[in-house]
N, C-alpha and C positions, 0 to 999 in steps of 0.2 A: 434419604442419605444426599446430601447434598451434591448441586453440581460442582463437578472438580473438574478443574481446566488451567493446563501448564499456562505461565504468562511469557509470550515468545514477543520481540519486537519481529516483525516478520523480515525479513530479506528478500525482497524480488525484483530481480533486474528485468527489463524489458529488451527487445530487441531494436536494432536503430531503426528498423522502416516500421513497426508496427508501433513505436511509439512518435514517429515523425510530425503525425497529425495534418497529413496531407503531403506528397511528393510533390516537389516542386521539378519540373522540368527542367532536364542539362545533367552535367556533372553531378550533384546529391544524387536525383533518380538512378543513376545509373549506376554511381556505388552502394546506393541501396537494393537494387535488385541483382549486384554482384552479391551481395551480403546476402540475400535469401539462398541464392543457389550456392554457398558455400566456398566461392572464388574470394578468397579474403585477401589473397594478393593485390587481386582489381581493388576489390573495395577500398581497401589502404591506399593504392595509390592514388585514388580517387577524393577518399576522406580528408587525407591528411594536406592537402596544399589548399583547400576549402578552411578546413580547421583553424588554420594556420593565417589566412586573413580573417580569420574573427566570426565565420557560419557558428553558430548556439547549435543546432543540429547534429552538425560536423564532427563540432566538439564532444557531443554527446556521442555522437557511434564511436568515434575514435577509443575515450575513454570503456565505452563498453566494449569493446576489442582489446585493447589491454588489460582489461577486469578476467575478462572468461580466456587470455591466452589466443586468440585467435589469429594465426598469420603474424603474430608474435610472441615471444615468451611473457607468459605471465608477468604481469607489473602491475601492484596496487599504485605506487606511487605515481607511476603516467597516470594509471586511470584517475586518480584524485586530481592530478593536474588539469585533464582536460575535461572533468565533469564540474572543476571547480570554474573555468575559465565558461562553462556554457550555464551554470548556475551564476553566475553575477548578471547574465544577460536576463536572466528569467526563465530558463529552463527548467519546469518544475520534474522532469523524470531526472534531470543530473543532480536537480536541487535533495531529491528525496535520496539519489545513490548514492552523494557526495556524505549527508547525513548518517546512511548506512553504514559507510567507511568509519565515518566517526565513530559510531553505536559501538561496533568490534573493533580497530583501533588496526585495521590492514591499510596499509601504504599514508597514513595518519598515525598519530598518538590518538590512543583512545580518548576519548572527550565526550561525554553524555549533554554536557550542557550546550557543545556544538552541535554533538547532533541534534536536538531538540529542537537549534534555531535552523537547520536545514529543514526540515521535518516540516515546523510552522510556516516557513516561508513556501512550501510547494504543499502545503495542508490549506492554505487561506487562498492557493490559487486551484486548488478543487483537483488535488491528486489525494485519491481515495486511499491508497498504500499509506501516504503521508497522514491523511487524518487519521488512519487508526492507530498511526505510529506514537502521536503527541496523545491521544487518550490512553492507552497503553504506559508512557511515560507518566503522565498521571497518576492513572488507576493505581500505581504502581509505589508512587512518589519517587522516583526518576529522575533525577537532576529539575527537579521540581517538587515545594510539598508537594504532598498526596492531594490530590481535590478530586474525589468520586464524580462529584457533578460538572464540573469540566471533560473530563475522561467520556462520560456521558454523551457531552456535547458532540464532543469529535467521535466517537465509536455512531451516533446516531447517524453525521454528516456520510461519516465511511457505506454505514447500511444501506442509507437511501440511497446508494450508488451502486451498489449491489455488491459491495466486498465483507465476501462471510466472516474474516475476522473480527469487522465489523458489527457484521449480525450479532455472531454469536456474545462476544461482549457487554451488546445492549441488551439480548436476553437475560447476560447472568446479571446485569445491574436489577435488570426487572425483576427478577425471580428473588433475587435478595435485598432488593430496596436501597442498594449503594449510588446513591448518586441523583435517584430516582427515586418516586412513589414505588412501592411494591405493590407487584399488578401482574398475577399469573396469566392473564388473558395476554397480555404484552409480551410476553416472557416465550409464551406457546407459541406465538403467531410468528417471533422472529424467529425461533428454534424451528423450525417449520418451513419459514424461509431460506435457513441455512440448510437445512438436509435437503431440501427440491435443489440447490446450489451443489450440494455433494459434499459435505459435511460428514464425516462418519462418525461423529460424535454428540451429532445435534440429537439425531431422534432419542437416543438411551438416556439424552439427559433431559429431551420434553416429556418423554415416561416418566422419569421422576416426580416433576411439576404436575403431573395429569390427576394423580389420584387428591390433590387436594381442590380441583376444581369440581365446578355442576357441569351436568353434561351442557345445560344450555354455554355455559361459558365457555366450553373447549367448541361447542360449534360457532359460536361468535368468532373465536381466536382461528378455527380454519376459512371461517370466512376472509376475514383481515388477509392470512397469509396469500389465500386464492386471488385475491384482487390485488394484491402486491405486484405494482413495477418499480424497475429502476429508474433513478431520476439522475440521470449525469449534469455537474456540474457546470462540465463543459464539452 
């Protein structure tokens, strides 16, 4: 039975504090602390002037709050506005989230090529979620011609950073020989890493590969999985 998994472009928005990349003393730090304790009125009061002054982290955070309806009515148009301002300054999380809005048509017209543009910008700067999404679009041939070798390249970059979706799709690529030479040892190893990270389907998919392998190959794959360590790009 072949490995089966539905292709989904994952949308994952992170909190302003966790994505800030290190708090800055002063109003921004105070705003992030207020957001963490769910004091959204204070967070908005502190984030907004910073965002209006051009602070990309505050712009990203304000977009996040509009996206989630935190202290304000949910408004995807406003979220897109603030994320675009931060994305134009190179904030990779804003680039990723703006791409996600274009991917599904929230607050902006649905536009898969525009989604890919923003995902790629974030992916090239090391955002693992964006790397996975760039790979997924190439894998499925959405917004670009289908290119499974290019997809595998992006899945690998995401997988190396610990992105479970990237690990699973890289394993799928190895299991089927799509974009990479067929290699059950690599497929088994990456599914083992994904399983250890909490992917519920990985064990079942790994068990479908195991009967095609020798005991020595399984032992080699298990060793690779045990020795694997995440390699963040930033």
